[in-house]
N, CA, C and O atoms as CSV, one atom per row, in Angstrom:
chain,resi,resn,atom,element,x,y,z
A,1,MET,N,N,-7.537,1.658,-4.460
A,1,MET,CA,C,-8.222,1.371,-3.216
A,1,MET,C,C,-8.565,2.683,-2.525
A,1,MET,O,O,-7.752,3.604,-2.454
A,2,ASP,N,N,-9.759,2.738,-2.033
A,2,ASP,CA,C,-10.265,3.898,-1.301
A,2,ASP,C,C,-9.520,4.012,0.033
A,2,ASP,O,O,-9.258,2.988,0.664
A,3,PRO,N,N,-9.170,5.228,0.485
A,3,PRO,CA,C,-8.466,5.378,1.764
A,3,PRO,C,C,-9.289,4.914,2.968
A,3,PRO,O,O,-8.731,4.661,4.036
A,4,ASP,N,N,-10.601,4.802,2.805
A,4,ASP,CA,C,-11.459,4.317,3.894
A,4,ASP,C,C,-11.617,2.804,3.868
A,4,ASP,O,O,-12.401,2.242,4.632
A,5,GLU,N,N,-10.868,2.144,2.984
A,5,GLU,CA,C,-10.919,0.691,2.897
A,5,GLU,C,C,-9.643,0.079,3.459
A,5,GLU,O,O,-8.579,0.698,3.463
A,6,MET,N,N,-9.781,-1.152,3.931
A,6,MET,CA,C,-8.644,-1.869,4.510
A,6,MET,C,C,-8.520,-3.234,3.840
A,6,MET,O,O,-9.523,-3.827,3.443
A,7,THR,N,N,-7.302,-3.727,3.715
A,7,THR,CA,C,-7.077,-5.062,3.191
A,7,THR,C,C,-7.281,-6.079,4.309
A,7,THR,O,O,-7.415,-5.718,5.478
A,8,THR,N,N,-7.302,-7.335,3.936
A,8,THR,CA,C,-7.444,-8.401,4.927
A,8,THR,C,C,-6.310,-8.340,5.945
A,8,THR,O,O,-6.537,-8.508,7.143
A,9,ALA,N,N,-5.093,-8.101,5.471
A,9,ALA,CA,C,-3.932,-8.014,6.369
A,9,ALA,C,C,-4.066,-6.838,7.331
A,9,ALA,O,O,-3.733,-6.964,8.509
A,10,GLN,N,N,-4.547,-5.705,6.846
A,10,GLN,CA,C,-4.721,-4.538,7.705
A,10,GLN,C,C,-5.797,-4.783,8.760
A,10,GLN,O,O,-5.651,-4.372,9.911
A,11,VAL,N,N,-6.876,-5.451,8.362
A,11,VAL,CA,C,-7.955,-5.766,9.307
A,11,VAL,C,C,-7.435,-6.728,10.378
A,11,VAL,O,O,-7.703,-6.556,11.567
A,12,ALA,N,N,-6.695,-7.731,9.938
A,12,ALA,CA,C,-6.140,-8.703,10.885
A,12,ALA,C,C,-5.232,-8.011,11.899
A,12,ALA,O,O,-5.289,-8.305,13.093
A,13,ALA,N,N,-4.406,-7.105,11.427
A,13,ALA,CA,C,-3.507,-6.381,12.334
A,13,ALA,C,C,-4.307,-5.502,13.300
A,13,ALA,O,O,-3.979,-5.419,14.484
A,14,ALA,N,N,-5.341,-4.855,12.798
A,14,ALA,CA,C,-6.160,-3.981,13.646
A,14,ALA,C,C,-6.900,-4.760,14.726
A,14,ALA,O,O,-7.109,-4.254,15.828
A,15,LEU,N,N,-7.298,-5.996,14.409
A,15,LEU,CA,C,-8.055,-6.810,15.367
A,15,LEU,C,C,-7.159,-7.745,16.178
A,15,LEU,O,O,-7.611,-8.373,17.136
A,16,GLY,N,N,-5.907,-7.831,15.793
A,16,GLY,CA,C,-4.972,-8.686,16.517
A,16,GLY,C,C,-5.187,-10.169,16.295
A,16,GLY,O,O,-4.986,-10.978,17.201
A,17,VAL,N,N,-5.596,-10.524,15.084
A,17,VAL,CA,C,-5.818,-11.927,14.740
A,17,VAL,C,C,-5.072,-12.258,13.451
A,17,VAL,O,O,-4.506,-11.372,12.810
A,18,ALA,N,N,-5.075,-13.522,13.078
A,18,ALA,CA,C,-4.423,-13.948,11.841
A,18,ALA,C,C,-5.271,-13.587,10.624
A,18,ALA,O,O,-6.489,-13.436,10.725
A,19,ARG,N,N,-4.614,-13.452,9.479
A,19,ARG,CA,C,-5.340,-13.157,8.238
A,19,ARG,C,C,-6.355,-14.241,7.916
A,19,ARG,O,O,-7.437,-13.950,7.407
A,20,THR,N,N,-6.010,-15.498,8.211
A,20,THR,CA,C,-6.946,-16.588,7.923
A,20,THR,C,C,-8.225,-16.460,8.743
A,20,THR,O,O,-9.298,-16.857,8.290
A,21,THR,N,N,-8.112,-15.914,9.931
A,21,THR,CA,C,-9.299,-15.699,10.768
A,21,THR,C,C,-10.235,-14.710,10.080
A,21,THR,O,O,-11.447,-14.919,10.042
A,22,ILE,N,N,-9.680,-13.652,9.547
A,22,ILE,CA,C,-10.496,-12.647,8.840
A,22,ILE,C,C,-11.102,-13.266,7.587
A,22,ILE,O,O,-12.265,-13.013,7.272
A,23,SER,N,N,-10.330,-14.069,6.875
A,23,SER,CA,C,-10.822,-14.692,5.646
A,23,SER,C,C,-11.986,-15.634,5.910
A,23,SER,O,O,-12.819,-15.849,5.030
A,24,ARG,N,N,-12.052,-16.193,7.100
A,24,ARG,CA,C,-13.143,-17.115,7.443
A,24,ARG,C,C,-14.436,-16.400,7.801
A,24,ARG,O,O,-15.501,-17.018,7.811
A,25,LEU,N,N,-14.361,-15.121,8.093
A,25,LEU,CA,C,-15.564,-14.363,8.438
A,25,LEU,C,C,-16.387,-14.122,7.184
A,25,LEU,O,O,-15.871,-13.625,6.183
A,26,GLY,N,N,-17.634,-14.463,7.236
A,26,GLY,CA,C,-18.516,-14.231,6.100
A,26,GLY,C,C,-18.955,-12.778,6.036
A,26,GLY,O,O,-18.785,-12.032,7.000
A,27,PRO,N,N,-19.515,-12.378,4.914
A,27,PRO,CA,C,-19.949,-10.982,4.749
A,27,PRO,C,C,-21.066,-10.571,5.701
A,27,PRO,O,O,-21.284,-9.381,5.929
A,28,GLU,N,N,-21.771,-11.550,6.257
A,28,GLU,CA,C,-22.831,-11.202,7.221
A,28,GLU,C,C,-22.229,-10.778,8.558
A,28,GLU,O,O,-22.874,-10.067,9.328
A,29,ARG,N,N,-21.004,-11.204,8.839
A,29,ARG,CA,C,-20.337,-10.815,10.088
A,29,ARG,C,C,-19.476,-9.582,9.903
A,29,ARG,O,O,-19.460,-8.694,10.755
A,30,LEU,N,N,-18.760,-9.527,8.790
A,30,LEU,CA,C,-17.895,-8.382,8.504
A,30,LEU,C,C,-17.966,-8.122,7.002
A,30,LEU,O,O,-17.256,-8.758,6.224
A,31,PRO,N,N,-18.831,-7.180,6.594
A,31,PRO,CA,C,-19.039,-6.924,5.165
A,31,PRO,C,C,-17.755,-6.511,4.458
A,31,PRO,O,O,-16.894,-5.853,5.042
A,32,TYR,N,N,-17.641,-6.904,3.200
A,32,TYR,CA,C,-16.481,-6.546,2.389
A,32,TYR,C,C,-16.875,-6.398,0.928
A,32,TYR,O,O,-17.945,-6.830,0.500
A,33,ARG,N,N,-15.987,-5.782,0.188
A,33,ARG,CA,C,-16.129,-5.662,-1.261
A,33,ARG,C,C,-15.043,-6.528,-1.867
A,33,ARG,O,O,-13.877,-6.424,-1.483
A,34,ALA,N,N,-15.414,-7.381,-2.810
A,34,ALA,CA,C,-14.425,-8.236,-3.457
A,34,ALA,C,C,-14.046,-7.646,-4.812
A,34,ALA,O,O,-14.909,-7.229,-5.585
A,35,SER,N,N,-12.747,-7.618,-5.085
A,35,SER,CA,C,-12.269,-7.137,-6.377
A,35,SER,C,C,-12.488,-8.245,-7.409
A,35,SER,O,O,-12.762,-9.385,-7.032
A,36,PRO,N,N,-12.375,-7.934,-8.694
A,36,PRO,CA,C,-12.522,-8.974,-9.720
A,36,PRO,C,C,-11.541,-10.142,-9.526
A,36,PRO,O,O,-11.829,-11.266,-9.937
A,37,ARG,N,N,-10.400,-9.879,-8.908
A,37,ARG,CA,C,-9.418,-10.938,-8.680
A,37,ARG,C,C,-9.614,-11.639,-7.343
A,37,ARG,O,O,-8.825,-12.512,-6.984
A,38,GLY,N,N,-10.668,-11.265,-6.590
A,38,GLY,CA,C,-11.005,-11.939,-5.351
A,38,GLY,C,C,-10.418,-11.336,-4.090
A,38,GLY,O,O,-10.608,-11.883,-3.003
A,39,HIS,N,N,-9.714,-10.228,-4.207
A,39,HIS,CA,C,-9.179,-9.575,-3.014
A,39,HIS,C,C,-10.318,-8.898,-2.265
A,39,HIS,O,O,-11.216,-8.321,-2.877
A,40,ARG,N,N,-10.277,-8.971,-0.951
A,40,ARG,CA,C,-11.325,-8.371,-0.133
A,40,ARG,C,C,-10.881,-7.014,0.393
A,40,ARG,O,O,-9.733,-6.821,0.794
A,41,TYR,N,N,-11.823,-6.086,0.380
A,41,TYR,CA,C,-11.590,-4.751,0.918
A,41,TYR,C,C,-12.721,-4.441,1.892
A,41,TYR,O,O,-13.901,-4.517,1.551
A,42,TYR,N,N,-12.332,-4.092,3.098
A,42,TYR,CA,C,-13.277,-3.845,4.186
A,42,TYR,C,C,-13.354,-2.348,4.469
A,42,TYR,O,O,-12.334,-1.658,4.465
A,43,ARG,N,N,-14.555,-1.851,4.713
A,43,ARG,CA,C,-14.717,-0.449,5.088
A,43,ARG,C,C,-14.237,-0.265,6.518
A,43,ARG,O,O,-14.576,-1.052,7.402
A,44,ARG,N,N,-13.452,0.770,6.737
A,44,ARG,CA,C,-12.895,1.052,8.057
A,44,ARG,C,C,-14.010,1.151,9.118
A,44,ARG,O,O,-13.848,0.668,10.239
A,45,ALA,N,N,-15.125,1.772,8.760
A,45,ALA,CA,C,-16.245,1.920,9.699
A,45,ALA,C,C,-16.808,0.555,10.109
A,45,ALA,O,O,-17.160,0.359,11.272
A,46,ASP,N,N,-16.896,-0.393,9.159
A,46,ASP,CA,C,-17.388,-1.732,9.476
A,46,ASP,C,C,-16.421,-2.465,10.399
A,46,ASP,O,O,-16.842,-3.175,11.312
A,47,VAL,N,N,-15.123,-2.289,10.158
A,47,VAL,CA,C,-14.115,-2.932,11.006
A,47,VAL,C,C,-14.197,-2.376,12.422
A,47,VAL,O,O,-14.134,-3.131,13.392
A,48,GLU,N,N,-14.336,-1.070,12.540
A,48,GLU,CA,C,-14.446,-0.451,13.863
A,48,GLU,C,C,-15.713,-0.917,14.579
A,48,GLU,O,O,-15.688,-1.171,15.783
A,49,ALA,N,N,-16.820,-1.028,13.841
A,49,ALA,CA,C,-18.070,-1.498,14.433
A,49,ALA,C,C,-17.935,-2.952,14.884
A,49,ALA,O,O,-18.420,-3.322,15.954
A,50,TYR,N,N,-17.281,-3.766,14.074
A,50,TYR,CA,C,-17.062,-5.167,14.439
A,50,TYR,C,C,-16.195,-5.243,15.685
A,50,TYR,O,O,-16.466,-6.017,16.604
A,51,LYS,N,N,-15.159,-4.433,15.701
A,51,LYS,CA,C,-14.248,-4.417,16.845
A,51,LYS,C,C,-14.986,-4.004,18.119
A,51,LYS,O,O,-14.715,-4.536,19.196
A,52,ALA,N,N,-15.890,-3.084,18.000
A,52,ALA,CA,C,-16.661,-2.604,19.150
A,52,ALA,C,C,-17.798,-3.562,19.519
A,52,ALA,O,O,-18.481,-3.363,20.523
A,53,GLY,N,N,-17.996,-4.596,18.707
A,53,GLY,CA,C,-19.040,-5.570,18.993
A,53,GLY,C,C,-20.425,-5.105,18.608
A,53,GLY,O,O,-21.418,-5.592,19.148
A,54,LEU,N,N,-20.504,-4.168,17.678
A,54,LEU,CA,C,-21.802,-3.632,17.293
A,54,LEU,C,C,-22.514,-4.465,16.241
A,54,LEU,O,O,-23.727,-4.336,16.074
A,55,LEU,N,N,-21.781,-5.323,15.524
A,55,LEU,CA,C,-22.410,-6.163,14.514
A,55,LEU,C,C,-22.885,-7.455,15.174
A,55,LEU,O,O,-22.247,-7.957,16.100
A,56,ALA,N,N,-23.981,-7.978,14.705
A,56,ALA,CA,C,-24.574,-9.182,15.299
A,56,ALA,C,C,-23.670,-10.391,15.095
A,56,ALA,O,O,-23.072,-10.546,14.030
A,57,PRO,N,N,-23.568,-11.241,16.101
A,57,PRO,CA,C,-22.773,-12.453,15.935
A,57,PRO,C,C,-23.442,-13.404,14.950
A,57,PRO,O,O,-24.659,-13.356,14.772
A,58,ALA,N,N,-22.671,-14.251,14.321
A,58,ALA,CA,C,-23.198,-15.188,13.332
A,58,ALA,C,C,-24.061,-16.268,13.987
A,58,ALA,O,O,-24.981,-16.787,13.355
A,59,VAL,N,N,-23.778,-16.607,15.232
A,59,VAL,CA,C,-24.525,-17.648,15.927
A,59,VAL,C,C,-25.369,-16.996,17.020
A,59,VAL,O,O,-24.825,-16.468,17.990
A,60,PRO,N,N,-26.692,-17.028,16.870
A,60,PRO,CA,C,-27.540,-16.432,17.905
A,60,PRO,C,C,-27.312,-17.099,19.253
A,60,PRO,O,O,-27.250,-18.326,19.343
A,61,GLY,N,N,-27.187,-16.294,20.295
A,61,GLY,CA,C,-27.007,-16.805,21.637
A,61,GLY,C,C,-25.592,-17.221,21.977
A,61,GLY,O,O,-25.348,-17.741,23.066
A,62,LEU,N,N,-24.658,-17.003,21.071
A,62,LEU,CA,C,-23.277,-17.426,21.311
A,62,LEU,C,C,-22.680,-16.720,22.528
A,62,LEU,O,O,-22.016,-17.355,23.347
A,63,ALA,N,N,-22.908,-15.436,22.650
A,63,ALA,CA,C,-22.336,-14.682,23.767
A,63,ALA,C,C,-22.837,-15.241,25.103
A,63,ALA,O,O,-22.063,-15.348,26.054
A,64,ALA,N,N,-24.103,-15.594,25.183
A,64,ALA,CA,C,-24.655,-16.153,26.421
A,64,ALA,C,C,-24.043,-17.515,26.729
A,64,ALA,O,O,-23.760,-17.826,27.886
A,65,ARG,N,N,-23.838,-18.329,25.688
A,65,ARG,CA,C,-23.227,-19.641,25.902
A,65,ARG,C,C,-21.787,-19.510,26.375
A,65,ARG,O,O,-21.346,-20.243,27.259
A,66,VAL,N,N,-21.063,-18.578,25.785
A,66,VAL,CA,C,-19.672,-18.355,26.192
A,66,VAL,C,C,-19.626,-17.885,27.641
A,66,VAL,O,O,-18.794,-18.352,28.419
A,67,ALA,N,N,-20.509,-16.969,28.005
A,67,ALA,CA,C,-20.552,-16.481,29.383
A,67,ALA,C,C,-20.848,-17.626,30.346
A,67,ALA,O,O,-20.258,-17.692,31.424
A,68,GLY,N,N,-21.747,-18.520,29.973
A,68,GLY,CA,C,-22.065,-19.670,30.814
A,68,GLY,C,C,-20.867,-20.598,30.983
A,68,GLY,O,O,-20.616,-21.109,32.075
A,69,LEU,N,N,-20.133,-20.811,29.900
A,69,LEU,CA,C,-18.936,-21.651,29.973
A,69,LEU,C,C,-17.864,-21.012,30.847
A,69,LEU,O,O,-17.196,-21.700,31.619
A,70,GLU,N,N,-17.699,-19.699,30.726
A,70,GLU,CA,C,-16.717,-19.000,31.551
A,70,GLU,C,C,-17.074,-19.124,33.030
A,70,GLU,O,O,-16.195,-19.279,33.878
A,71,GLU,N,N,-18.354,-19.056,33.327
A,71,GLU,CA,C,-18.810,-19.194,34.714
A,71,GLU,C,C,-18.507,-20.592,35.244
A,71,GLU,O,O,-18.063,-20.741,36.382
A,72,ARG,N,N,-18.743,-21.611,34.429
A,72,ARG,CA,C,-18.450,-22.988,34.828
A,72,ARG,C,C,-16.958,-23.183,35.088
A,72,ARG,O,O,-16.568,-23.817,36.069
A,73,VAL,N,N,-16.124,-22.629,34.199
A,73,VAL,CA,C,-14.677,-22.755,34.364
A,73,VAL,C,C,-14.236,-22.092,35.662
A,73,VAL,O,O,-13.411,-22.637,36.396
A,74,THR,N,N,-14.781,-20.927,35.940
A,74,THR,CA,C,-14.441,-20.221,37.178
A,74,THR,C,C,-14.800,-21.069,38.398
A,74,THR,O,O,-14.023,-21.154,39.349
A,75,LYS,N,N,-15.969,-21.689,38.371
A,75,LYS,CA,C,-16.385,-22.547,39.485
A,75,LYS,C,C,-15.443,-23.743,39.635
A,75,LYS,O,O,-15.044,-24.097,40.744
A,76,LEU,N,N,-15.093,-24.359,38.500
A,76,LEU,CA,C,-14.204,-25.511,38.542
A,76,LEU,C,C,-12.813,-25.133,39.038
A,76,LEU,O,O,-12.180,-25.904,39.759
A,77,GLU,N,N,-12.340,-23.963,38.661
A,77,GLU,CA,C,-11.036,-23.516,39.125
A,77,GLU,C,C,-11.055,-23.264,40.628
A,77,GLU,O,O,-10.032,-23.424,41.293
A,78,GLY,N,N,-12.172,-22.885,41.154
A,78,GLY,CA,C,-12.307,-22.649,42.582
A,78,GLY,C,C,-12.264,-23.925,43.403
A,78,GLY,O,O,-11.987,-23.882,44.601
A,79,ARG,N,N,-12.532,-25.049,42.780
A,79,ARG,CA,C,-12.528,-26.340,43.472
A,79,ARG,C,C,-11.118,-26.897,43.657
A,79,ARG,O,O,-10.920,-27.824,44.443
A,80,ARG,N,N,-10.160,-26.356,42.961
A,80,ARG,CA,C,-8.792,-26.877,43.039
A,80,ARG,C,C,-8.191,-26.668,44.379
A,80,ARG,O,O,-7.043,-27.050,44.607
């Protein structure tokens, strides 16, 4: 393994999520190289870019929808 590559477990630890969460990400969201036995290896630069939010989300407009939902929740919490 190249020193600039990370395993699924290392990526999960770096992002603070479960390994299964990383496994569910497709290559369009977080590119990886698969070994002949199916193990995934992620480039450190891609992981850092994903972490910084530089890669495009898989669902267009998702960030705007989430922001709208957060705004609604804030309004509803204010009514309590």
